[in-house]
N, C-alpha and C positions, 0 to 999 in steps of 0.2 A: 142264503143259500149254503154257506160253508160251516156256520156254527162255531163250536169251540174246538181249539187245537187237539184236546185229548181225543176227540172223535174224528180226527182227520181222515182215517182210512174209510170210515163209514160215509164221508161226504165227497170222497174223490180227491182229497188233498194229497194223498200219497204220491200222485203223479205231478204235483206242483211244488210242494213244500219239502225240499230235499234235505235240508239241514237246519238245526236250531241250536245255538250256543247261548249259554248264560254268560253275561258279562260280570266278572268277579267284582264284588263289592258295590254293585249298582243294581237298581231295579230296572234292568234293561236286557236285551238279548240281540243277537245278530242272527239273521235267517237268510238261507239261500233258497230262492224259488226258481223254477223253470217254467216260464210262461211263453206264449206266443207273441204277446204284444203288452203294451201298457194298459190297455182296457182290461185284459184278463187279470193282470196283477191288481188293478184298482178294485175290481169286482171281489177278489179274495180278501184284500186288506180291509175294505170297507164293511165286509160281513163279520169281521172280528168283533166279539162282544165289547171289547174295551177300546175299539177304534177311536171313538171321539175323544179319549183321553191320552192317546198315544202321540209322541213325536216320532215321525218316520222320515228317514233319509233313504232315498232310493239310488243305488249305484248300479249301472249296467255292467255286467261282467261278460267276458268271452273266454272260450278255452285258449290256453297258451299252447303254441306248437309243440313244446317240449313237455307236455302234461304227461304224467306217469299214467294216469288212467287212459289216456289216449293210446299209449304205447303197449298197454296190457290188454285193452278191450277191443282195439281196432276201431273205435267209434270215430 
């Protein structure tokens, strides 16, 4: 369903894949997704072309009460 990251806007990823950073000196990255549940994240990750070769660690994050974004956007 989701295809390749370079086409994420075409596939609706723009609403889920918020950030991606390259890990310096490694063949690795760190990404931030916004999803409703583990099933939705699983669907996105398993659709990646290189999924079967990836080592994935999932860490759930929540907004911090002192978030600068929270203070400026009112979310």
